[in-house]
PDB file as gemmi writes it, atoms N, CA and C in Angstrom:
CRYST1    1.000    1.000    1.000  90.00  90.00  90.00 P 1                      
ATOM      1  N   MET A   1      -2.651  41.359  -2.512  1.00  0.00           N  
ATOM      2  CA  MET A   1      -3.785  40.192  -2.282  1.00  0.00           C  
ATOM      3  C   MET A   1      -2.359  39.212  -1.482  1.00  0.00           C  
ATOM      4  N   ALA A   2      -2.305  38.703  -0.004  1.00  0.00           N  
ATOM      5  CA  ALA A   2      -1.157  37.440  -0.105  1.00  0.00           C  
ATOM      6  C   ALA A   2      -1.217  36.685  -0.080  1.00  0.00           C  
ATOM      7  N   LYS A   3       0.221  36.043  -0.310  1.00  0.00           N  
ATOM      8  CA  LYS A   3       0.512  34.233  -1.049  1.00  0.00           C  
ATOM      9  C   LYS A   3       0.237  33.775  -0.116  1.00  0.00           C  
ATOM     10  N   ASN A   4      -0.373  32.451   0.041  1.00  0.00           N  
ATOM     11  CA  ASN A   4      -0.422  31.266   0.595  1.00  0.00           C  
ATOM     12  C   ASN A   4       1.263  31.019   1.199  1.00  0.00           C  
ATOM     13  N   LYS A   5       1.166  30.975   1.852  1.00  0.00           N  
ATOM     14  CA  LYS A   5       2.743  30.686   2.698  1.00  0.00           C  
ATOM     15  C   LYS A   5       3.367  29.043   2.983  1.00  0.00           C  
ATOM     16  N   ARG A   6       1.742  28.302   3.496  1.00  0.00           N  
ATOM     17  CA  ARG A   6       2.185  26.550   3.379  1.00  0.00           C  
ATOM     18  C   ARG A   6       2.712  25.789   2.640  1.00  0.00           C  
ATOM     19  N   LYS A   7       4.078  25.325   3.237  1.00  0.00           N  
ATOM     20  CA  LYS A   7       5.018  24.565   2.372  1.00  0.00           C  
ATOM     21  C   LYS A   7       4.023  22.686   2.711  1.00  0.00           C  
ATOM     22  N   ASN A   8       4.518  22.670   1.492  1.00  0.00           N  
ATOM     23  CA  ASN A   8       3.842  21.205   1.340  1.00  0.00           C  
ATOM     24  C   ASN A   8       4.741  20.301   1.704  1.00  0.00           C  
ATOM     25  N   VAL A   9       4.218  19.768   3.737  1.00  0.00           N  
ATOM     26  CA  VAL A   9       4.867  18.371   4.281  1.00  0.00           C  
ATOM     27  C   VAL A   9       4.555  16.649   3.833  1.00  0.00           C  
ATOM     28  N   GLY A  10       3.437  16.835   3.224  1.00  0.00           N  
ATOM     29  CA  GLY A  10       3.056  15.224   3.078  1.00  0.00           C  
ATOM     30  C   GLY A  10       2.014  15.349   4.008  1.00  0.00           C  
ATOM     31  N   LEU A  11       2.129  13.666   4.220  1.00  0.00           N  
ATOM     32  CA  LEU A  11       0.123  13.689   5.239  1.00  0.00           C  
ATOM     33  C   LEU A  11       0.686  13.754   6.280  1.00  0.00           C  
ATOM     34  N   ARG A  12       2.660  13.923   7.357  1.00  0.00           N  
ATOM     35  CA  ARG A  12       3.240  13.717   8.452  1.00  0.00           C  
ATOM     36  C   ARG A  12       2.307  15.718   8.908  1.00  0.00           C  
ATOM     37  N   GLY A  13       2.378  16.453   8.277  1.00  0.00           N  
ATOM     38  CA  GLY A  13       2.211  17.876   8.538  1.00  0.00           C  
ATOM     39  C   GLY A  13       0.322  17.958   8.435  1.00  0.00           C  
ATOM     40  N   ARG A  14      -0.720  16.305   8.245  1.00  0.00           N  
ATOM     41  CA  ARG A  14      -1.789  17.149   7.253  1.00  0.00           C  
ATOM     42  C   ARG A  14      -2.446  16.574   8.346  1.00  0.00           C  
ATOM     43  N   GLY A  15      -4.228  15.709   8.349  1.00  0.00           N  
ATOM     44  CA  GLY A  15      -4.457  14.692   8.377  1.00  0.00           C  
ATOM     45  C   GLY A  15      -4.728  14.927   9.901  1.00  0.00           C  
ATOM     46  N   GLY A  16      -6.080  14.644  10.439  1.00  0.00           N  
ATOM     47  CA  GLY A  16      -5.492  14.317  11.710  1.00  0.00           C  
ATOM     48  C   GLY A  16      -4.957  12.753  12.119  1.00  0.00           C  
ATOM     49  N   ALA A  17      -5.208  13.229  13.995  1.00  0.00           N  
ATOM     50  CA  ALA A  17      -4.269  12.291  14.504  1.00  0.00           C  
ATOM     51  C   ALA A  17      -4.186  10.437  14.204  1.00  0.00           C  
ATOM     52  N   THR A  18      -5.740   9.765  14.117  1.00  0.00           N  
ATOM     53  CA  THR A  18      -5.036   8.366  13.045  1.00  0.00           C  
ATOM     54  C   THR A  18      -4.196   8.560  12.084  1.00  0.00           C  
ATOM     55  N   LEU A  19      -4.665   9.533  10.902  1.00  0.00           N  
ATOM     56  CA  LEU A  19      -4.122   9.014   9.601  1.00  0.00           C  
ATOM     57  C   LEU A  19      -2.462   9.227   9.721  1.00  0.00           C  
ATOM     58  N   ARG A  20      -2.119  10.680  11.038  1.00  0.00           N  
ATOM     59  CA  ARG A  20      -1.108  10.513  11.288  1.00  0.00           C  
ATOM     60  C   ARG A  20      -0.003   9.252  12.260  1.00  0.00           C  
ATOM     61  N   LYS A  21      -1.388   9.032  12.686  1.00  0.00           N  
ATOM     62  CA  LYS A  21      -0.538   7.581  14.254  1.00  0.00           C  
ATOM     63  C   LYS A  21      -0.245   6.053  12.696  1.00  0.00           C  
ATOM     64  N   ARG A  22      -1.820   6.107  11.890  1.00  0.00           N  
ATOM     65  CA  ARG A  22      -1.408   5.141  10.601  1.00  0.00           C  
ATOM     66  C   ARG A  22      -0.624   5.039   9.597  1.00  0.00           C  
ATOM     67  N   TYR A  23      -0.597   6.140   9.450  1.00  0.00           N  
ATOM     68  CA  TYR A  23       1.193   6.603   8.473  1.00  0.00           C  
ATOM     69  C   TYR A  23       2.400   6.230   9.316  1.00  0.00           C  
ATOM     70  N   GLY A  24       2.442   6.535  10.901  1.00  0.00           N  
ATOM     71  CA  GLY A  24       3.560   6.198  11.271  1.00  0.00           C  
ATOM     72  C   GLY A  24       3.728   4.920  11.525  1.00  0.00           C  
ATOM     73  N   ARG A  25       2.994   4.197  12.054  1.00  0.00           N  
ATOM     74  CA  ARG A  25       2.961   2.676  11.716  1.00  0.00           C  
ATOM     75  C   ARG A  25       3.336   2.287  11.020  1.00  0.00           C  
ATOM     76  N   ILE A  26       3.121   2.020   9.632  1.00  0.00           N  
ATOM     77  CA  ILE A  26       3.197   1.230   7.602  1.00  0.00           C  
ATOM     78  C   ILE A  26       4.581   2.178   8.055  1.00  0.00           C  
ATOM     79  N   MET A  27       4.616   2.595   8.043  1.00  0.00           N  
ATOM     80  CA  MET A  27       6.256   3.614   7.497  1.00  0.00           C  
ATOM     81  C   MET A  27       7.475   2.620   9.224  1.00  0.00           C  
ATOM     82  N   SER A  28       7.364   2.512  10.352  1.00  0.00           N  
ATOM     83  CA  SER A  28       8.117   1.591  10.797  1.00  0.00           C  
ATOM     84  C   SER A  28       8.115   0.449  10.390  1.00  0.00           C  
ATOM     85  N   SER A  29       7.237  -0.148  10.013  1.00  0.00           N  
ATOM     86  CA  SER A  29       7.203  -1.725   9.508  1.00  0.00           C  
ATOM     87  C   SER A  29       7.470  -1.990   8.206  1.00  0.00           C  
ATOM     88  N   LEU A  30       7.744  -0.773   6.858  1.00  0.00           N  
ATOM     89  CA  LEU A  30       8.594  -0.699   6.417  1.00  0.00           C  
ATOM     90  C   LEU A  30       9.362  -1.013   6.041  1.00  0.00           C  
ATOM     91  N   HIS A  31      10.217   0.050   7.018  1.00  0.00           N  
ATOM     92  CA  HIS A  31      11.151  -0.377   7.606  1.00  0.00           C  
ATOM     93  C   HIS A  31      12.496  -0.804   8.655  1.00  0.00           C  
ATOM     94  N   THR A  32      11.798  -1.885   8.822  1.00  0.00           N  
ATOM     95  CA  THR A  32      12.597  -2.886   9.608  1.00  0.00           C  
ATOM     96  C   THR A  32      12.880  -4.080   8.641  1.00  0.00           C  
ATOM     97  N   TYR A  33      13.458  -5.084   9.380  1.00  0.00           N  
ATOM     98  CA  TYR A  33      14.229  -5.813   8.559  1.00  0.00           C  
ATOM     99  C   TYR A  33      12.975  -6.991   9.609  1.00  0.00           C  
ATOM    100  N   HIS A  34      12.498  -8.496   8.645  1.00  0.00           N  
ATOM    101  CA  HIS A  34      11.651  -8.697   8.403  1.00  0.00           C  
ATOM    102  C   HIS A  34      12.511 -10.373   8.406  1.00  0.00           C  
ATOM    103  N   LYS A  35      11.181 -11.762   9.230  1.00  0.00           N  
ATOM    104  CA  LYS A  35      12.394 -12.472   9.467  1.00  0.00           C  
ATOM    105  C   LYS A  35      12.372 -13.402   7.516  1.00  0.00           C  
ATOM    106  N   CYS A  36      12.978 -14.464   6.957  1.00  0.00           N  
ATOM    107  CA  CYS A  36      12.964 -14.695   5.598  1.00  0.00           C  
ATOM    108  C   CYS A  36      12.684 -15.809   6.039  1.00  0.00           C  
ATOM    109  N   PRO A  37      11.907 -16.057   5.181  1.00  0.00           N  
ATOM    110  CA  PRO A  37      10.849 -17.373   5.007  1.00  0.00           C  
ATOM    111  C   PRO A  37      11.672 -18.860   4.390  1.00  0.00           C  
ATOM    112  N   SER A  38      13.427 -18.414   4.381  1.00  0.00           N  
ATOM    113  CA  SER A  38      14.043 -19.395   3.722  1.00  0.00           C  
ATOM    114  C   SER A  38      14.826 -19.677   4.357  1.00  0.00           C  
ATOM    115  N   CYS A  39      15.841 -18.612   5.171  1.00  0.00           N  
ATOM    116  CA  CYS A  39      17.040 -19.542   6.125  1.00  0.00           C  
ATOM    117  C   CYS A  39      15.657 -18.688   7.446  1.00  0.00           C  
ATOM    118  N   ALA A  40      15.427 -18.265   7.650  1.00  0.00           N  
ATOM    119  CA  ALA A  40      15.051 -17.899   9.220  1.00  0.00           C  
ATOM    120  C   ALA A  40      15.887 -16.467   9.686  1.00  0.00           C  
ATOM    121  N   ASN A  41      16.614 -16.148   8.914  1.00  0.00           N  
ATOM    122  CA  ASN A  41      17.392 -15.181   9.923  1.00  0.00           C  
ATOM    123  C   ASN A  41      16.488 -13.915   9.278  1.00  0.00           C  
ATOM    124  N   PRO A  42      16.717 -12.500  10.077  1.00  0.00           N  
ATOM    125  CA  PRO A  42      15.332 -11.502  10.155  1.00  0.00           C  
ATOM    126  C   PRO A  42      16.231 -10.336   9.521  1.00  0.00           C  
ATOM    127  N   SER A  43      17.218 -10.938   8.199  1.00  0.00           N  
ATOM    128  CA  SER A  43      16.871  -9.807   6.884  1.00  0.00           C  
ATOM    129  C   SER A  43      16.758  -9.216   5.119  1.00  0.00           C  
ATOM    130  N   VAL A  44      15.273  -9.408   5.587  1.00  0.00           N  
ATOM    131  CA  VAL A  44      13.999  -9.172   4.564  1.00  0.00           C  
ATOM    132  C   VAL A  44      14.205  -7.428   4.437  1.00  0.00           C  
ATOM    133  N   LYS A  45      14.668  -7.217   3.252  1.00  0.00           N  
ATOM    134  CA  LYS A  45      13.797  -5.851   3.438  1.00  0.00           C  
ATOM    135  C   LYS A  45      13.444  -5.385   1.726  1.00  0.00           C  
ATOM    136  N   ARG A  46      12.351  -4.881   1.827  1.00  0.00           N  
ATOM    137  CA  ARG A  46      11.266  -4.149   0.945  1.00  0.00           C  
ATOM    138  C   ARG A  46      11.930  -3.597  -0.119  1.00  0.00           C  
ATOM    139  N   GLU A  47      12.465  -4.499  -2.067  1.00  0.00           N  
ATOM    140  CA  GLU A  47      13.072  -4.251  -2.797  1.00  0.00           C  
ATOM    141  C   GLU A  47      11.882  -3.020  -3.554  1.00  0.00           C  
ATOM    142  N   SER A  48      10.848  -3.233  -3.601  1.00  0.00           N  
ATOM    143  CA  SER A  48       9.645  -1.914  -4.374  1.00  0.00           C  
ATOM    144  C   SER A  48       8.554  -3.284  -3.347  1.00  0.00           C  
ATOM    145  N   VAL A  49       7.367  -2.350  -4.290  1.00  0.00           N  
ATOM    146  CA  VAL A  49       5.997  -2.551  -3.858  1.00  0.00           C  
ATOM    147  C   VAL A  49       6.339  -3.759  -3.912  1.00  0.00           C  
ATOM    148  N   GLY A  50       6.047  -5.304  -2.906  1.00  0.00           N  
ATOM    149  CA  GLY A  50       4.941  -6.415  -2.922  1.00  0.00           C  
ATOM    150  C   GLY A  50       6.380  -7.176  -3.649  1.00  0.00           C  
ATOM    151  N   LEU A  51       7.560  -6.497  -3.293  1.00  0.00           N  
ATOM    152  CA  LEU A  51       8.941  -6.931  -3.596  1.00  0.00           C  
ATOM    153  C   LEU A  51       9.833  -7.343  -2.791  1.00  0.00           C  
ATOM    154  N   TRP A  52      10.190  -8.495  -2.756  1.00  0.00           N  
ATOM    155  CA  TRP A  52      11.066  -8.545  -0.643  1.00  0.00           C  
ATOM    156  C   TRP A  52      12.088  -9.436  -0.962  1.00  0.00           C  
ATOM    157  N   GLU A  53      13.203  -8.888  -0.635  1.00  0.00           N  
ATOM    158  CA  GLU A  53      14.166  -9.904  -0.429  1.00  0.00           C  
ATOM    159  C   GLU A  53      15.384 -10.376   0.499  1.00  0.00           C  
ATOM    160  N   CYS A  54      15.908 -11.569   0.295  1.00  0.00           N  
ATOM    161  CA  CYS A  54      16.789 -11.301   1.610  1.00  0.00           C  
ATOM    162  C   CYS A  54      17.414 -11.114   1.390  1.00  0.00           C  
ATOM    163  N   ARG A  55      18.692 -10.003   2.490  1.00  0.00           N  
ATOM    164  CA  ARG A  55      20.065 -10.243   1.455  1.00  0.00           C  
ATOM    165  C   ARG A  55      20.987 -10.844   2.070  1.00  0.00           C  
ATOM    166  N   LYS A  56      20.500 -12.449   3.152  1.00  0.00           N  
ATOM    167  CA  LYS A  56      21.376 -12.618   3.274  1.00  0.00           C  
ATOM    168  C   LYS A  56      21.805 -14.749   2.144  1.00  0.00           C  
ATOM    169  N   CYS A  57      20.682 -14.639   2.268  1.00  0.00           N  
ATOM    170  CA  CYS A  57      20.653 -15.702   1.165  1.00  0.00           C  
ATOM    171  C   CYS A  57      19.874 -15.776  -0.258  1.00  0.00           C  
ATOM    172  N   GLY A  58      19.362 -14.390  -0.793  1.00  0.00           N  
ATOM    173  CA  GLY A  58      19.178 -13.950  -1.848  1.00  0.00           C  
ATOM    174  C   GLY A  58      17.630 -14.304  -2.349  1.00  0.00           C  
ATOM    175  N   HIS A  59      17.412 -15.214  -1.514  1.00  0.00           N  
ATOM    176  CA  HIS A  59      15.838 -15.498  -1.890  1.00  0.00           C  
ATOM    177  C   HIS A  59      14.877 -14.303  -1.610  1.00  0.00           C  
ATOM    178  N   LYS A  60      14.092 -13.901  -3.278  1.00  0.00           N  
ATOM    179  CA  LYS A  60      13.196 -13.030  -3.517  1.00  0.00           C  
ATOM    180  C   LYS A  60      12.055 -13.544  -3.801  1.00  0.00           C  
ATOM    181  N   PHE A  61      11.227 -12.442  -3.331  1.00  0.00           N  
ATOM    182  CA  PHE A  61       9.486 -13.237  -3.445  1.00  0.00           C  
ATOM    183  C   PHE A  61       9.017 -12.155  -3.492  1.00  0.00           C  
ATOM    184  N   ALA A  62       7.139 -12.669  -3.261  1.00  0.00           N  
ATOM    185  CA  ALA A  62       6.388 -11.826  -3.760  1.00  0.00           C  
ATOM    186  C   ALA A  62       5.666 -11.850  -2.609  1.00  0.00           C  
ATOM    187  N   GLY A  63       5.157  -9.678  -1.928  1.00  0.00           N  
ATOM    188  CA  GLY A  63       4.475  -9.920  -0.610  1.00  0.00           C  
ATOM    189  C   GLY A  63       3.669  -9.078  -1.068  1.00  0.00           C  
ATOM    190  N   GLY A  64       4.075  -8.082   0.777  1.00  0.00           N  
ATOM    191  CA  GLY A  64       2.139  -7.290   0.669  1.00  0.00           C  
ATOM    192  C   GLY A  64       3.009  -5.914   0.133  1.00  0.00           C  
ATOM    193  N   ALA A  65       3.050  -5.162   0.182  1.00  0.00           N  
ATOM    194  CA  ALA A  65       3.182  -3.810  -0.157  1.00  0.00           C  
ATOM    195  C   ALA A  65       3.884  -3.021   0.814  1.00  0.00           C  
ATOM    196  N   TYR A  66       3.452  -3.444   2.499  1.00  0.00           N  
ATOM    197  CA  TYR A  66       4.246  -2.934   3.504  1.00  0.00           C  
ATOM    198  C   TYR A  66       4.819  -4.049   4.299  1.00  0.00           C  
ATOM    199  N   THR A  67       4.366  -5.247   3.734  1.00  0.00           N  
ATOM    200  CA  THR A  67       4.701  -6.015   4.767  1.00  0.00           C  
ATOM    201  C   THR A  67       5.392  -7.052   3.681  1.00  0.00           C  
ATOM    202  N   PRO A  68       5.984  -8.087   3.866  1.00  0.00           N  
ATOM    203  CA  PRO A  68       6.470  -9.454   3.115  1.00  0.00           C  
ATOM    204  C   PRO A  68       4.990 -10.669   3.665  1.00  0.00           C  
ATOM    205  N   SER A  69       4.172 -10.316   4.141  1.00  0.00           N  
ATOM    206  CA  SER A  69       3.416 -11.403   4.218  1.00  0.00           C  
ATOM    207  C   SER A  69       2.017 -10.452   4.519  1.00  0.00           C  
ATOM    208  N   THR A  70       0.625 -10.980   4.666  1.00  0.00           N  
ATOM    209  CA  THR A  70      -0.329 -10.428   4.208  1.00  0.00           C  
ATOM    210  C   THR A  70      -1.613 -11.303   5.250  1.00  0.00           C  
ATOM    211  N   LYS A  71      -2.270 -10.929   5.293  1.00  0.00           N  
ATOM    212  CA  LYS A  71      -3.523 -11.597   6.010  1.00  0.00           C  
ATOM    213  C   LYS A  71      -4.078 -13.113   5.516  1.00  0.00           C  
ATOM    214  N   VAL A  72      -4.438 -12.442   3.989  1.00  0.00           N  
ATOM    215  CA  VAL A  72      -4.444 -12.797   2.782  1.00  0.00           C  
ATOM    216  C   VAL A  72      -3.962 -13.642   2.114  1.00  0.00           C  
ATOM    217  N   GLY A  73      -2.622 -13.786   2.785  1.00  0.00           N  
ATOM    218  CA  GLY A  73      -2.130 -15.094   1.400  1.00  0.00           C  
ATOM    219  C   GLY A  73      -1.601 -15.764   2.992  1.00  0.00           C  
ATOM    220  N   GLN A  74      -1.695 -15.301   4.553  1.00  0.00           N  
ATOM    221  CA  GLN A  74      -1.770 -16.354   5.388  1.00  0.00           C  
ATOM    222  C   GLN A  74      -2.882 -17.222   5.717  1.00  0.00           C  
ATOM    223  N   ALA A  75      -3.604 -17.100   6.058  1.00  0.00           N  
ATOM    224  CA  ALA A  75      -4.972 -17.971   5.049  1.00  0.00           C  
ATOM    225  C   ALA A  75      -5.188 -18.811   3.941  1.00  0.00           C  
ATOM    226  N   SER A  76      -4.610 -18.146   2.841  1.00  0.00           N  
ATOM    227  CA  SER A  76      -4.264 -19.485   1.724  1.00  0.00           C  
ATOM    228  C   SER A  76      -3.112 -20.624   1.904  1.00  0.00           C  
ATOM    229  N   ARG A  77      -2.215 -20.218   2.830  1.00  0.00           N  
ATOM    230  CA  ARG A  77      -1.221 -20.863   3.215  1.00  0.00           C  
ATOM    231  C   ARG A  77      -1.529 -21.980   3.466  1.00  0.00           C  
ATOM    232  N   ARG A  78      -2.485 -22.130   4.626  1.00  0.00           N  
ATOM    233  CA  ARG A  78      -3.980 -22.337   6.159  1.00  0.00           C  
ATOM    234  C   ARG A  78      -4.316 -23.396   4.835  1.00  0.00           C  
ATOM    235  N   ILE A  79      -4.981 -22.611   4.301  1.00  0.00           N  
ATOM    236  CA  ILE A  79      -6.225 -23.764   3.404  1.00  0.00           C  
ATOM    237  C   ILE A  79      -5.000 -24.765   2.185  1.00  0.00           C  
ATOM    238  N   ARG A  80      -4.383 -24.089   1.841  1.00  0.00           N  
ATOM    239  CA  ARG A  80      -3.297 -24.854   1.123  1.00  0.00           C  
ATOM    240  C   ARG A  80      -3.369 -26.030   1.956  1.00  0.00           C  
ATOM    241  N   ILE A  81      -2.927 -25.513   3.152  1.00  0.00           N  
ATOM    242  CA  ILE A  81      -2.129 -27.233   3.761  1.00  0.00           C  
ATOM    243  C   ILE A  81      -2.884 -28.090   4.210  1.00  0.00           C  
ATOM    244  N   GLU A  82      -4.279 -27.604   4.623  1.00  0.00           N  
ATOM    245  CA  GLU A  82      -4.974 -28.468   4.955  1.00  0.00           C  
ATOM    246  C   GLU A  82      -5.711 -29.798   4.137  1.00  0.00           C  
ATOM    247  N   ASN A  83      -5.547 -28.519   2.620  1.00  0.00           N  
ATOM    248  CA  ASN A  83      -6.078 -30.097   1.645  1.00  0.00           C  
ATOM    249  C   ASN A  83      -5.090 -30.066   1.128  1.00  0.00           C  
TER     250      ASN A  83                                                      
END                                                                             
């Protein structure tokens, strides 16, 4: 019998085009610098899942898994400001 010689390459080599595009968008947004809510400098990087830190001022805050702000968080901030 022949052995299966398929390499394990993760999502990049498998799945449909839609999954690969989604993966690419998530990874590109994950590895870019984001704007700091404290000092407004584009130097926020992800420390771990949901934890973000500004490299300039050292401000640490919780956010989304792949982006520092989520749509639910933005909506809750809007509601809190209006009240």
